[in-house]
Backbone of each chain as nested JSON, in Angstrom:
{
  "chains": [
    {"id": "A", "residues": [
      {"number": 1, "name": "MET", "atoms": {"N": [20.72, -76.23, 61.666], "CA": [19.67, -76.411, 62.643], "C": [19.211, -75.134, 63.341]}},
      {"number": 2, "name": "PHE", "atoms": {"N": [20.184, -74.131, 63.457], "CA": [19.809, -72.867, 64.164], "C": [18.942, -72.029, 63.306]}},
      {"number": 3, "name": "CYS", "atoms": {"N": [19.197, -72.078, 62.056], "CA": [18.388, -71.292, 61.225], "C": [16.912, -71.622, 61.431]}},
      {"number": 4, "name": "ARG", "atoms": {"N": [16.672, -72.926, 61.419], "CA": [15.325, -73.29, 61.541], "C": [14.764, -73.052, 62.852]}},
      {"number": 5, "name": "GLU", "atoms": {"N": [15.641, -73.338, 63.893], "CA": [15.305, -73.151, 65.282], "C": [14.795, -71.729, 65.525]}},
      {"number": 6, "name": "LEU", "atoms": {"N": [15.54, -70.737, 65.056], "CA": [15.12, -69.299, 65.274], "C": [13.886, -69.047, 64.403]}},
      {"number": 7, "name": "ALA", "atoms": {"N": [13.852, -69.444, 63.162], "CA": [12.656, -69.206, 62.38], "C": [11.437, -69.746, 62.862]}},
      {"number": 8, "name": "VAL", "atoms": {"N": [11.539, -71.012, 63.36], "CA": [10.346, -71.623, 63.907], "C": [9.832, -70.899, 65.23]}},
      {"number": 9, "name": "GLN", "atoms": {"N": [10.834, -70.572, 66.059], "CA": [10.469, -69.831, 67.351], "C": [9.732, -68.51, 67.0]}},
      {"number": 10, "name": "VAL", "atoms": {"N": [10.333, -67.77, 66.09], "CA": [9.739, -66.463, 65.812], "C": [8.378, -66.644, 65.103]}},
      {"number": 11, "name": "HIS", "atoms": {"N": [8.302, -67.556, 64.223], "CA": [7.228, -67.795, 63.486], "C": [6.009, -68.194, 64.333]}},
      {"number": 12, "name": "ARG", "atoms": {"N": [6.233, -68.897, 65.428], "CA": [5.224, -69.268, 66.442], "C": [4.681, -67.993, 67.09]}},
      {"number": 13, "name": "GLU", "atoms": {"N": [5.419, -66.985, 67.17], "CA": [4.997, -65.699, 67.848], "C": [4.418, -64.714, 66.834]}},
      {"number": 14, "name": "ARG", "atoms": {"N": [4.109, -65.17, 65.575], "CA": [3.77, -64.129, 64.53], "C": [2.474, -63.438, 64.946]}},
      {"number": 15, "name": "GLU", "atoms": {"N": [1.584, -64.087, 65.577], "CA": [0.3, -63.414, 65.897], "C": [0.552, -62.362, 67.016]}},
      {"number": 16, "name": "ALA", "atoms": {"N": [1.489, -62.686, 67.955], "CA": [1.926, -61.645, 69.017], "C": [2.496, -60.442, 68.279]}},
      {"number": 17, "name": "ILE", "atoms": {"N": [3.384, -60.746, 67.307], "CA": [3.957, -59.612, 66.538], "C": [2.918, -58.746, 65.835]}},
      {"number": 18, "name": "ARG", "atoms": {"N": [1.931, -59.465, 65.192], "CA": [0.885, -58.694, 64.483], "C": [0.027, -57.91, 65.358]}},
      {"number": 19, "name": "ALA", "atoms": {"N": [-0.212, -58.46, 66.571], "CA": [-1.009, -57.73, 67.56], "C": [-0.47, -56.405, 67.956]}},
      {"number": 20, "name": "THR", "atoms": {"N": [0.881, -56.244, 67.64], "CA": [1.483, -54.867, 67.958], "C": [1.275, -53.933, 66.751]}},
      {"number": 21, "name": "GLY", "atoms": {"N": [0.834, -54.497, 65.69], "CA": [0.596, -53.675, 64.427], "C": [1.808, -53.886, 63.461]}},
      {"number": 22, "name": "ALA", "atoms": {"N": [2.764, -54.672, 63.903], "CA": [3.934, -54.902, 63.04], "C": [3.645, -56.258, 62.212]}},
      {"number": 23, "name": "GLU", "atoms": {"N": [4.515, -56.532, 61.269], "CA": [4.504, -57.774, 60.531], "C": [5.844, -58.509, 60.626]}},
      {"number": 24, "name": "LEU", "atoms": {"N": [5.746, -59.817, 60.637], "CA": [6.951, -60.667, 60.595], "C": [7.381, -60.846, 59.098]}},
      {"number": 25, "name": "VAL", "atoms": {"N": [8.629, -60.604, 58.872], "CA": [9.11, -60.784, 57.523], "C": [10.436, -61.6, 57.57]}},
      {"number": 26, "name": "PHE", "atoms": {"N": [10.624, -62.585, 56.655], "CA": [11.833, -63.293, 56.623], "C": [12.681, -62.903, 55.425]}},
      {"number": 27, "name": "VAL", "atoms": {"N": [13.917, -62.902, 55.455], "CA": [14.886, -62.614, 54.412], "C": [15.846, -63.732, 54.443]}},
      {"number": 28, "name": "GLY", "atoms": {"N": [16.019, -64.482, 53.274], "CA": [16.959, -65.583, 53.188], "C": [18.007, -65.24, 52.19]}},
      {"number": 29, "name": "ASN", "atoms": {"N": [19.145, -65.964, 52.149], "CA": [20.228, -65.661, 51.256], "C": [20.35, -66.741, 50.099]}},
      {"number": 30, "name": "GLY", "atoms": {"N": [19.41, -67.695, 50.148], "CA": [19.525, -68.635, 48.965], "C": [18.692, -68.142, 47.764]}},
      {"number": 31, "name": "ASN", "atoms": {"N": [18.385, -69.015, 46.896], "CA": [17.644, -68.655, 45.737], "C": [16.111, -68.837, 45.975]}},
      {"number": 32, "name": "THR", "atoms": {"N": [15.268, -68.399, 45.025], "CA": [13.836, -68.453, 45.327], "C": [13.335, -69.824, 45.376]}},
      {"number": 33, "name": "ALA", "atoms": {"N": [13.898, -70.81, 44.694], "CA": [13.545, -72.209, 44.78], "C": [13.644, -72.764, 46.158]}},
      {"number": 34, "name": "PHE", "atoms": {"N": [14.83, -72.436, 46.791], "CA": [15.063, -72.837, 48.202], "C": [14.025, -72.174, 49.033]}},
      {"number": 35, "name": "ALA", "atoms": {"N": [13.687, -70.933, 48.776], "CA": [12.761, -70.211, 49.596], "C": [11.446, -70.822, 49.51]}},
      {"number": 36, "name": "ARG", "atoms": {"N": [11.024, -71.244, 48.417], "CA": [9.727, -71.779, 48.26], "C": [9.647, -73.119, 49.083]}},
      {"number": 37, "name": "ALA", "atoms": {"N": [10.714, -73.938, 48.945], "CA": [10.726, -75.203, 49.66], "C": [10.647, -74.951, 51.175]}},
      {"number": 38, "name": "PHE", "atoms": {"N": [11.363, -73.816, 51.622], "CA": [11.377, -73.516, 53.001], "C": [9.912, -73.179, 53.509]}},
      {"number": 39, "name": "VAL", "atoms": {"N": [9.206, -72.32, 52.722], "CA": [7.888, -71.917, 53.013], "C": [7.019, -73.091, 53.125]}},
      {"number": 40, "name": "GLU", "atoms": {"N": [7.073, -74.108, 52.151], "CA": [6.282, -75.267, 52.191], "C": [6.572, -76.149, 53.362]}},
      {"number": 41, "name": "ASP", "atoms": {"N": [7.881, -76.429, 53.586], "CA": [8.291, -77.389, 54.57], "C": [7.834, -76.928, 55.971]}},
      {"number": 42, "name": "TYR", "atoms": {"N": [7.854, -75.662, 56.249], "CA": [7.579, -75.187, 57.558], "C": [6.24, -74.391, 57.618]}},
      {"number": 43, "name": "ALA", "atoms": {"N": [5.456, -74.463, 56.635], "CA": [4.103, -73.879, 56.578], "C": [4.206, -72.416, 56.961]}},
      {"number": 44, "name": "ILE", "atoms": {"N": [5.21, -71.714, 56.387], "CA": [5.495, -70.292, 56.804], "C": [4.37, -69.411, 56.296]}},
      {"number": 45, "name": "ASP", "atoms": {"N": [3.771, -68.715, 57.252], "CA": [2.641, -67.829, 57.005], "C": [3.112, -66.451, 57.237]}},
      {"number": 46, "name": "ALA", "atoms": {"N": [4.065, -66.028, 56.532], "CA": [4.612, -64.663, 56.688], "C": [5.359, -64.314, 55.391]}},
      {"number": 47, "name": "PRO", "atoms": {"N": [5.491, -63.033, 54.956], "CA": [6.161, -62.699, 53.795], "C": [7.634, -63.112, 53.908]}},
      {"number": 48, "name": "LEU", "atoms": {"N": [8.154, -63.676, 52.731], "CA": [9.562, -64.036, 52.724], "C": [10.209, -63.568, 51.428]}},
      {"number": 49, "name": "TYR", "atoms": {"N": [11.379, -62.981, 51.543], "CA": [12.166, -62.449, 50.471], "C": [13.498, -63.167, 50.462]}},
      {"number": 50, "name": "VAL", "atoms": {"N": [14.2, -63.02, 49.308], "CA": [15.564, -63.496, 49.252], "C": [16.516, -62.44, 48.803]}},
      {"number": 51, "name": "ASP", "atoms": {"N": [17.766, -62.583, 49.355], "CA": [18.836, -61.642, 48.884], "C": [20.031, -62.525, 48.537]}},
      {"number": 52, "name": "PRO", "atoms": {"N": [20.062, -63.119, 47.302], "CA": [21.117, -64.047, 47.029], "C": [22.481, -63.36, 46.978]}},
      {"number": 53, "name": "SER", "atoms": {"N": [22.564, -62.074, 46.758], "CA": [23.798, -61.337, 46.744], "C": [24.292, -61.091, 48.19]}},
      {"number": 54, "name": "ARG", "atoms": {"N": [23.452, -61.255, 49.211], "CA": [23.763, -61.031, 50.61], "C": [24.156, -59.667, 50.884]}},
      {"number": 55, "name": "ARG", "atoms": {"N": [23.82, -58.68, 50.019], "CA": [24.282, -57.31, 50.221], "C": [23.584, -56.699, 51.477]}},
      {"number": 56, "name": "THR", "atoms": {"N": [22.347, -57.006, 51.666], "CA": [21.672, -56.432, 52.847], "C": [22.289, -56.99, 54.109]}},
      {"number": 57, "name": "TYR", "atoms": {"N": [22.654, -58.242, 54.1], "CA": [23.429, -58.917, 55.21], "C": [24.715, -58.106, 55.561]}},
      {"number": 58, "name": "GLN", "atoms": {"N": [25.473, -57.91, 54.454], "CA": [26.76, -57.255, 54.609], "C": [26.568, -55.788, 55.121]}},
      {"number": 59, "name": "ALA", "atoms": {"N": [25.567, -55.066, 54.536], "CA": [25.323, -53.685, 54.932], "C": [24.914, -53.565, 56.343]}},
      {"number": 60, "name": "LEU", "atoms": {"N": [24.205, -54.588, 56.959], "CA": [23.799, -54.498, 58.262], "C": [24.777, -55.207, 59.2]}},
      {"number": 61, "name": "GLY", "atoms": {"N": [25.998, -55.581, 58.743], "CA": [26.988, -55.977, 59.664], "C": [27.004, -57.421, 60.06]}},
      {"number": 62, "name": "MET", "atoms": {"N": [26.188, -58.319, 59.25], "CA": [26.043, -59.655, 59.582], "C": [27.194, -60.376, 59.007]}},
      {"number": 63, "name": "ARG", "atoms": {"N": [27.936, -61.022, 59.894], "CA": [29.296, -61.57, 59.567], "C": [29.182, -62.857, 58.827]}},
      {"number": 64, "name": "ARG", "atoms": {"N": [30.248, -63.052, 58.074], "CA": [30.454, -64.381, 57.377], "C": [31.87, -64.803, 57.762]}},
      {"number": 65, "name": "PRO", "atoms": {"N": [31.989, -65.457, 58.984], "CA": [33.374, -65.808, 59.429], "C": [33.986, -66.842, 58.577]}},
      {"number": 66, "name": "GLY", "atoms": {"N": [35.249, -67.015, 58.623], "CA": [35.906, -68.171, 57.911], "C": [35.539, -69.488, 58.537]}},
      {"number": 67, "name": "VAL", "atoms": {"N": [35.755, -70.543, 57.832], "CA": [35.28, -71.84, 58.328], "C": [35.846, -72.277, 59.66]}},
      {"number": 68, "name": "LEU", "atoms": {"N": [37.034, -71.994, 59.853], "CA": [37.718, -72.369, 61.228], "C": [36.991, -71.647, 62.351]}},
      {"number": 69, "name": "ALA", "atoms": {"N": [36.904, -70.233, 62.188], "CA": [36.331, -69.459, 63.299], "C": [34.844, -69.856, 63.507]}},
      {"number": 70, "name": "PHE", "atoms": {"N": [34.237, -70.201, 62.388], "CA": [32.715, -70.574, 62.458], "C": [32.581, -71.82, 63.377]}},
      {"number": 71, "name": "PHE", "atoms": {"N": [33.415, -72.804, 63.33], "CA": [33.22, -74.01, 64.023], "C": [33.932, -74.136, 65.402]}},
      {"number": 72, "name": "LEU", "atoms": {"N": [34.758, -73.021, 65.736], "CA": [35.446, -73.203, 66.999], "C": [34.845, -72.295, 68.027]}},
      {"number": 73, "name": "SER", "atoms": {"N": [33.687, -71.671, 67.804], "CA": [33.18, -70.828, 68.837], "C": [32.621, -71.771, 70.007]}},
      {"number": 74, "name": "PRO", "atoms": {"N": [33.049, -71.394, 71.206], "CA": [32.531, -72.283, 72.384], "C": [31.049, -72.143, 72.568]}},
      {"number": 75, "name": "ARG", "atoms": {"N": [30.53, -70.844, 72.299], "CA": [29.095, -70.652, 72.471], "C": [28.278, -71.47, 71.413]}},
      {"number": 76, "name": "LEU", "atoms": {"N": [29.007, -71.726, 70.206], "CA": [28.285, -72.534, 69.256], "C": [28.1, -73.904, 69.701]}},
      {"number": 77, "name": "LEU", "atoms": {"N": [29.155, -74.452, 70.422], "CA": [29.064, -75.88, 70.928], "C": [27.909, -76.03, 71.86]}},
      {"number": 78, "name": "ALA", "atoms": {"N": [27.783, -74.992, 72.758], "CA": [26.693, -75.022, 73.756], "C": [25.431, -74.974, 73.072]}},
      {"number": 79, "name": "ALA", "atoms": {"N": [25.306, -74.138, 71.93], "CA": [24.033, -73.96, 71.251], "C": [23.74, -75.197, 70.531]}},
      {"number": 80, "name": "VAL", "atoms": {"N": [24.652, -75.944, 70.012], "CA": [24.415, -77.271, 69.337], "C": [23.608, -78.176, 70.274]}},
      {"number": 81, "name": "ALA", "atoms": {"N": [24.199, -78.273, 71.528], "CA": [23.513, -79.094, 72.511], "C": [22.086, -78.71, 72.753]}},
      {"number": 82, "name": "ARG", "atoms": {"N": [21.836, -77.381, 72.825], "CA": [20.52, -76.759, 73.082], "C": [19.616, -77.146, 71.914]}},
      {"number": 83, "name": "ALA", "atoms": {"N": [20.059, -76.992, 70.642], "CA": [19.174, -77.228, 69.535], "C": [18.925, -78.706, 69.446]}},
      {"number": 84, "name": "LEU", "atoms": {"N": [19.887, -79.559, 69.767], "CA": [19.589, -81.011, 69.664], "C": [18.526, -81.421, 70.671]}},
      {"number": 85, "name": "ARG", "atoms": {"N": [18.6, -80.815, 71.901], "CA": [17.628, -81.129, 72.948], "C": [16.15, -80.64, 72.427]}},
      {"number": 86, "name": "GLY", "atoms": {"N": [16.213, -79.572, 71.636], "CA": [14.897, -79.045, 71.129], "C": [14.422, -79.721, 69.936]}},
      {"number": 87, "name": "GLY", "atoms": {"N": [15.123, -80.786, 69.503], "CA": [14.769, -81.636, 68.406], "C": [15.061, -81.046, 66.987]}},
      {"number": 88, "name": "PHE", "atoms": {"N": [15.947, -80.098, 66.992], "CA": [16.276, -79.423, 65.649], "C": [17.579, -80.096, 65.141]}},
      {"number": 89, "name": "MET", "atoms": {"N": [17.456, -80.867, 64.101], "CA": [18.554, -81.466, 63.389], "C": [18.851, -80.62, 62.246]}},
      {"number": 90, "name": "GLN", "atoms": {"N": [20.105, -80.632, 61.769], "CA": [20.473, -79.919, 60.591], "C": [20.04, -80.645, 59.31]}},
      {"number": 91, "name": "GLY", "atoms": {"N": [19.248, -79.981, 58.537], "CA": [18.872, -80.586, 57.158], "C": [19.884, -80.131, 56.144]}},
      {"number": 92, "name": "PRO", "atoms": {"N": [19.617, -80.545, 54.931], "CA": [20.511, -80.109, 53.826], "C": [20.606, -78.521, 53.828]}},
      {"number": 93, "name": "ILE", "atoms": {"N": [21.824, -77.998, 53.572], "CA": [21.987, -76.53, 53.624], "C": [21.719, -76.029, 52.279]}},
      {"number": 94, "name": "ARG", "atoms": {"N": [20.755, -75.133, 52.225], "CA": [20.375, -74.496, 50.938], "C": [20.645, -72.971, 51.14]}},
      {"number": 95, "name": "GLY", "atoms": {"N": [21.69, -72.444, 50.553], "CA": [22.078, -71.102, 50.842], "C": [23.545, -71.04, 51.187]}},
      {"number": 96, "name": "ASP", "atoms": {"N": [24.003, -70.01, 51.737], "CA": [25.449, -69.86, 52.059], "C": [25.628, -70.444, 53.545]}},
      {"number": 97, "name": "ALA", "atoms": {"N": [26.31, -71.538, 53.612], "CA": [26.352, -72.199, 54.925], "C": [27.068, -71.377, 55.999]}},
      {"number": 98, "name": "LEU", "atoms": {"N": [27.976, -70.423, 55.626], "CA": [28.717, -69.74, 56.591], "C": [28.115, -68.369, 57.001]}},
      {"number": 99, "name": "GLN", "atoms": {"N": [27.178, -67.968, 56.13], "CA": [26.587, -66.596, 56.445], "C": [25.845, -66.637, 57.769]}},
      {"number": 100, "name": "LEU", "atoms": {"N": [26.074, -65.647, 58.627], "CA": [25.389, -65.564, 59.873], "C": [24.084, -64.698, 59.625]}},
      {"number": 101, "name": "GLY", "atoms": {"N": [23.178, -64.788, 60.551], "CA": [21.955, -64.079, 60.405], "C": [21.726, -63.011, 61.467]}},
      {"number": 102, "name": "GLY", "atoms": {"N": [20.566, -62.571, 61.66], "CA": [20.238, -61.546, 62.577], "C": [18.766, -61.13, 62.519]}},
      {"number": 103, "name": "VAL", "atoms": {"N": [18.423, -60.202, 63.369], "CA": [17.038, -59.721, 63.411], "C": [16.981, -58.217, 63.513]}},
      {"number": 104, "name": "LEU", "atoms": {"N": [16.143, -57.572, 62.742], "CA": [15.927, -56.148, 62.96], "C": [14.478, -55.949, 63.189]}},
      {"number": 105, "name": "VAL", "atoms": {"N": [14.146, -54.893, 64.026], "CA": [12.821, -54.442, 64.148], "C": [12.844, -52.937, 63.666]}},
      {"number": 106, "name": "VAL", "atoms": {"N": [12.107, -52.718, 62.577], "CA": [12.186, -51.418, 61.879], "C": [10.882, -50.706, 61.832]}},
      {"number": 107, "name": "GLY", "atoms": {"N": [10.871, -49.406, 62.219], "CA": [9.596, -48.678, 62.177], "C": [9.351, -48.094, 60.748]}},
      {"number": 108, "name": "ARG", "atoms": {"N": [8.252, -47.513, 60.49], "CA": [7.83, -47.17, 59.193], "C": [8.736, -46.046, 58.654]}},
      {"number": 109, "name": "GLY", "atoms": {"N": [9.437, -45.372, 59.406], "CA": [10.44, -44.41, 58.9], "C": [11.856, -44.952, 58.735]}},
      {"number": 110, "name": "GLY", "atoms": {"N": [12.014, -46.233, 58.885], "CA": [13.329, -46.841, 58.933], "C": [14.027, -46.834, 60.186]}},
      {"number": 111, "name": "GLU", "atoms": {"N": [13.321, -46.425, 61.306], "CA": [13.995, -46.439, 62.581], "C": [14.216, -47.817, 63.094]}},
      {"number": 112, "name": "LEU", "atoms": {"N": [15.398, -48.008, 63.672], "CA": [15.733, -49.302, 64.257], "C": [15.333, -49.371, 65.692]}},
      {"number": 113, "name": "ALA", "atoms": {"N": [14.301, -50.16, 65.892], "CA": [13.796, -50.335, 67.365], "C": [14.553, -51.442, 68.038]}},
      {"number": 114, "name": "PHE", "atoms": {"N": [15.215, -52.31, 67.193], "CA": [15.953, -53.479, 67.805], "C": [16.854, -53.974, 66.687]}},
      {"number": 115, "name": "ARG", "atoms": {"N": [18.11, -54.381, 67.083], "CA": [18.954, -55.008, 66.166], "C": [19.748, -56.102, 66.863]}},
      {"number": 116, "name": "HIS", "atoms": {"N": [19.696, -57.295, 66.387], "CA": [20.508, -58.423, 66.785], "C": [21.338, -58.913, 65.689]}},
      {"number": 117, "name": "VAL", "atoms": {"N": [22.669, -58.874, 65.779], "CA": [23.546, -59.411, 64.712], "C": [24.223, -60.589, 65.355]}},
      {"number": 118, "name": "ALA", "atoms": {"N": [24.0, -61.696, 64.792], "CA": [24.569, -63.023, 65.455], "C": [26.059, -62.961, 65.368]}},
      {"number": 119, "name": "GLU", "atoms": {"N": [26.596, -63.305, 66.589], "CA": [28.062, -63.53, 66.752], "C": [28.508, -64.931, 66.32]}},
      {"number": 120, "name": "ASP", "atoms": {"N": [27.625, -65.838, 66.37], "CA": [27.953, -67.204, 65.867], "C": [26.61, -67.845, 65.499]}},
      {"number": 121, "name": "ALA", "atoms": {"N": [26.711, -69.109, 64.924], "CA": [25.436, -69.631, 64.377], "C": [24.368, -69.963, 65.398]}},
      {"number": 122, "name": "GLY", "atoms": {"N": [24.752, -70.051, 66.699], "CA": [23.754, -70.387, 67.65], "C": [23.283, -69.192, 68.445]}},
      {"number": 123, "name": "ASP", "atoms": {"N": [23.658, -67.997, 68.085], "CA": [23.445, -66.707, 68.753], "C": [22.014, -66.184, 68.329]}},
      {"number": 124, "name": "HIS", "atoms": {"N": [21.052, -66.446, 69.169], "CA": [19.684, -65.952, 68.88], "C": [19.215, -64.914, 69.811]}},
      {"number": 125, "name": "PRO", "atoms": {"N": [18.415, -64.021, 69.338], "CA": [17.814, -63.025, 70.306], "C": [16.655, -63.689, 70.96]}},
      {"number": 126, "name": "ASP", "atoms": {"N": [16.323, -63.038, 72.09], "CA": [15.105, -63.547, 72.915], "C": [13.895, -63.161, 72.022]}},
      {"number": 127, "name": "VAL", "atoms": {"N": [12.96, -64.108, 71.88], "CA": [11.827, -63.816, 71.062], "C": [10.883, -62.785, 71.746]}},
      {"number": 128, "name": "GLY", "atoms": {"N": [10.771, -62.969, 73.017], "CA": [9.894, -61.909, 73.796], "C": [10.388, -60.521, 73.575]}},
      {"number": 129, "name": "GLU", "atoms": {"N": [11.689, -60.412, 73.519], "CA": [12.301, -59.074, 73.334], "C": [11.966, -58.543, 72.007]}},
      {"number": 130, "name": "LEU", "atoms": {"N": [11.817, -59.45, 70.944], "CA": [11.466, -58.977, 69.628], "C": [10.01, -58.487, 69.578]}},
      {"number": 131, "name": "VAL", "atoms": {"N": [9.19, -59.148, 70.26], "CA": [7.743, -58.783, 70.365], "C": [7.67, -57.439, 71.031]}},
      {"number": 132, "name": "ARG", "atoms": {"N": [8.393, -57.217, 72.087], "CA": [8.331, -55.945, 72.834], "C": [8.933, -54.864, 71.892]}},
      {"number": 133, "name": "ALA", "atoms": {"N": [9.987, -55.108, 71.126], "CA": [10.546, -54.147, 70.269], "C": [9.549, -53.771, 69.169]}},
      {"number": 134, "name": "ALA", "atoms": {"N": [8.748, -54.717, 68.715], "CA": [7.771, -54.477, 67.713], "C": [6.737, -53.516, 68.263]}},
      {"number": 135, "name": "GLY", "atoms": {"N": [6.495, -53.59, 69.511], "CA": [5.409, -52.702, 70.112], "C": [5.972, -51.253, 70.258]}},
      {"number": 136, "name": "ARG", "atoms": {"N": [7.29, -51.055, 70.253], "CA": [7.958, -49.835, 70.396], "C": [8.121, -49.114, 69.043]}},
      {"number": 137, "name": "ALA", "atoms": {"N": [8.176, -49.959, 67.951], "CA": [8.51, -49.461, 66.603], "C": [7.403, -48.463, 66.206]}},
      {"number": 138, "name": "ARG", "atoms": {"N": [7.783, -47.429, 65.59], "CA": [6.819, -46.285, 65.213], "C": [5.987, -46.819, 64.039]}},
      {"number": 139, "name": "ALA", "atoms": {"N": [4.705, -46.663, 64.288], "CA": [3.739, -47.099, 63.269], "C": [3.107, -45.998, 62.468]}},
      {"number": 140, "name": "ALA", "atoms": {"N": [3.364, -44.793, 62.896], "CA": [2.731, -43.678, 62.264], "C": [3.401, -43.304, 60.913]}}
    ]},
    {"id": "B", "residues": [
      {"number": 1, "name": "MET", "atoms": {"N": [16.702, -41.993, 67.487], "CA": [16.893, -43.477, 67.227], "C": [17.673, -43.771, 65.971]}},
      {"number": 2, "name": "GLU", "atoms": {"N": [18.522, -44.699, 65.919], "CA": [19.265, -44.939, 64.758], "C": [18.275, -45.368, 63.587]}},
      {"number": 3, "name": "ARG", "atoms": {"N": [18.614, -44.96, 62.375], "CA": [17.815, -45.311, 61.218], "C": [18.644, -46.122, 60.249]}},
      {"number": 4, "name": "ILE", "atoms": {"N": [17.87, -46.867, 59.47], "CA": [18.505, -47.65, 58.274], "C": [18.996, -46.633, 57.364]}},
      {"number": 5, "name": "ARG", "atoms": {"N": [20.277, -46.699, 56.963], "CA": [20.788, -45.746, 55.94], "C": [20.077, -45.836, 54.652]}},
      {"number": 6, "name": "ASP", "atoms": {"N": [19.952, -44.687, 53.948], "CA": [19.265, -44.652, 52.72], "C": [19.844, -45.573, 51.651]}},
      {"number": 7, "name": "ASP", "atoms": {"N": [21.131, -45.787, 51.614], "CA": [21.696, -46.554, 50.603], "C": [21.435, -48.067, 50.869]}},
      {"number": 8, "name": "VAL", "atoms": {"N": [21.251, -48.383, 52.176], "CA": [20.897, -49.749, 52.536], "C": [19.422, -49.916, 52.254]}},
      {"number": 9, "name": "ALA", "atoms": {"N": [18.589, -48.942, 52.577], "CA": [17.207, -49.053, 52.312], "C": [16.887, -49.212, 50.825]}},
      {"number": 10, "name": "ALA", "atoms": {"N": [17.766, -48.716, 49.995], "CA": [17.581, -48.802, 48.458], "C": [18.044, -50.142, 47.93]}},
      {"number": 11, "name": "LEU", "atoms": {"N": [18.614, -51.004, 48.701], "CA": [19.087, -52.282, 48.198], "C": [17.865, -53.112, 47.772]}},
      {"number": 12, "name": "THR", "atoms": {"N": [18.106, -54.166, 46.945], "CA": [16.957, -54.839, 46.399], "C": [16.881, -56.28, 46.999]}},
      {"number": 13, "name": "VAL", "atoms": {"N": [15.652, -56.674, 47.28], "CA": [15.431, -58.033, 47.61], "C": [14.39, -58.66, 46.644]}},
      {"number": 14, "name": "LEU", "atoms": {"N": [14.409, -59.947, 46.574], "CA": [13.413, -60.623, 45.574], "C": [12.339, -61.37, 46.299]}},
      {"number": 15, "name": "ASP", "atoms": {"N": [11.09, -61.296, 45.716], "CA": [10.024, -62.049, 46.345], "C": [10.09, -63.484, 45.744]}},
      {"number": 16, "name": "LEU", "atoms": {"N": [9.175, -64.336, 46.122], "CA": [9.247, -65.789, 45.744], "C": [9.128, -65.919, 44.182]}},
      {"number": 17, "name": "ASP", "atoms": {"N": [8.557, -64.938, 43.511], "CA": [8.422, -64.982, 42.105], "C": [9.606, -64.383, 41.386]}},
      {"number": 18, "name": "GLY", "atoms": {"N": [10.639, -63.886, 42.12], "CA": [11.88, -63.406, 41.62], "C": [11.679, -61.903, 41.281]}},
      {"number": 19, "name": "ALA", "atoms": {"N": [10.544, -61.235, 41.613], "CA": [10.368, -59.84, 41.426], "C": [11.182, -59.022, 42.413]}},
      {"number": 20, "name": "ALA", "atoms": {"N": [11.834, -57.933, 41.912], "CA": [12.655, -57.089, 42.826], "C": [11.794, -56.085, 43.524]}},
      {"number": 21, "name": "HIS", "atoms": {"N": [12.2, -55.88, 44.871], "CA": [11.464, -54.863, 45.627], "C": [12.604, -54.176, 46.382]}},
      {"number": 22, "name": "PRO", "atoms": {"N": [12.482, -52.861, 46.639], "CA": [13.326, -52.185, 47.541], "C": [13.266, -52.698, 48.883]}},
      {"number": 23, "name": "PHE", "atoms": {"N": [14.461, -52.818, 49.607], "CA": [14.459, -53.381, 50.995], "C": [13.569, -52.599, 51.808]}},
      {"number": 24, "name": "ALA", "atoms": {"N": [13.376, -51.218, 51.586], "CA": [12.621, -50.363, 52.361], "C": [11.175, -50.665, 52.263]}},
      {"number": 25, "name": "SER", "atoms": {"N": [10.701, -51.395, 51.246], "CA": [9.335, -51.739, 51.048], "C": [8.931, -52.697, 52.239]}},
      {"number": 26, "name": "LEU", "atoms": {"N": [9.863, -53.412, 52.834], "CA": [9.491, -54.379, 53.886], "C": [8.934, -53.629, 55.112]}},
      {"number": 27, "name": "TRP", "atoms": {"N": [9.268, -52.353, 55.365], "CA": [8.743, -51.639, 56.54], "C": [7.973, -50.47, 56.161]}},
      {"number": 28, "name": "ALA", "atoms": {"N": [7.643, -50.26, 54.934], "CA": [6.935, -49.03, 54.443], "C": [5.449, -48.925, 55.022]}},
      {"number": 29, "name": "GLU", "atoms": {"N": [4.818, -50.061, 55.027], "CA": [3.355, -50.041, 55.399], "C": [3.094, -50.227, 56.888]}},
      {"number": 30, "name": "ARG", "atoms": {"N": [3.864, -50.885, 57.54], "CA": [3.799, -51.105, 58.984], "C": [5.148, -51.49, 59.5]}},
      {"number": 31, "name": "PRO", "atoms": {"N": [5.406, -51.35, 60.799], "CA": [6.717, -51.793, 61.311], "C": [6.945, -53.304, 61.001]}},
      {"number": 32, "name": "ALA", "atoms": {"N": [8.226, -53.643, 60.899], "CA": [8.533, -55.044, 60.495], "C": [9.553, -55.735, 61.452]}},
      {"number": 33, "name": "VAL", "atoms": {"N": [9.276, -56.895, 61.789], "CA": [10.294, -57.679, 62.523], "C": [10.873, -58.504, 61.406]}},
      {"number": 34, "name": "ILE", "atoms": {"N": [12.097, -58.229, 61.052], "CA": [12.804, -58.827, 59.801], "C": [13.86, -59.749, 60.417]}},
      {"number": 35, "name": "VAL", "atoms": {"N": [13.577, -61.084, 60.121], "CA": [14.453, -62.185, 60.51], "C": [15.372, -62.531, 59.299]}},
      {"number": 36, "name": "PHE", "atoms": {"N": [16.613, -62.307, 59.397], "CA": [17.586, -62.722, 58.401], "C": [18.073, -64.153, 58.643]}},
      {"number": 37, "name": "LEU", "atoms": {"N": [17.644, -65.044, 57.787], "CA": [17.926, -66.445, 57.952], "C": [19.353, -66.681, 57.535]}},
      {"number": 38, "name": "ARG", "atoms": {"N": [19.999, -67.608, 58.281], "CA": [21.348, -67.936, 57.825], "C": [21.305, -68.691, 56.541]}},
      {"number": 39, "name": "HIS", "atoms": {"N": [20.399, -69.596, 56.383], "CA": [20.318, -70.408, 55.13], "C": [19.002, -71.083, 55.189]}},
      {"number": 40, "name": "PHE", "atoms": {"N": [18.551, -71.587, 54.105], "CA": [17.305, -72.42, 54.016], "C": [17.614, -73.813, 54.365]}},
      {"number": 41, "name": "GLY", "atoms": {"N": [17.749, -74.289, 55.481], "CA": [18.1, -75.732, 55.709], "C": [17.732, -76.075, 57.14]}}
    ]}
  ]
}
């Protein structure tokens, strides 16, 4: 449910991101068939890539906790309640169920204007902060 | 400001047609807000 919650929230702000001169890009860890279904189901109007090996996730420090640690996070339980209030139910999982995500804002020279690496599955960055970071990212 | 390491920038991601692209191509033309999804579900 959180994957979609964050994706939908950021996707809603795609025009605000583009207004800064940046582009919104999604990276998923499933295969391309799952990615195509995701694009269709959510009418995703942004570039989307996949990294089935999850090597970019690992290199950027995005964790893949064990099953027990994954489900015992107190913050995760609070986030479950939040997501349910927002109407986000968990659909069938297509990809690595335990892999955590994150968000980077990267300038044209590879500079990191923003990095958020999720501590648990409900740990999302503030979307307004992402848009502001996009405005700071070097465009030259 | 911290930069993405060159070895990370050189990693490969696939587009929806399965074609490989350097990770760095995602921010080569304009800054990018890159959302790493947990999974497609």
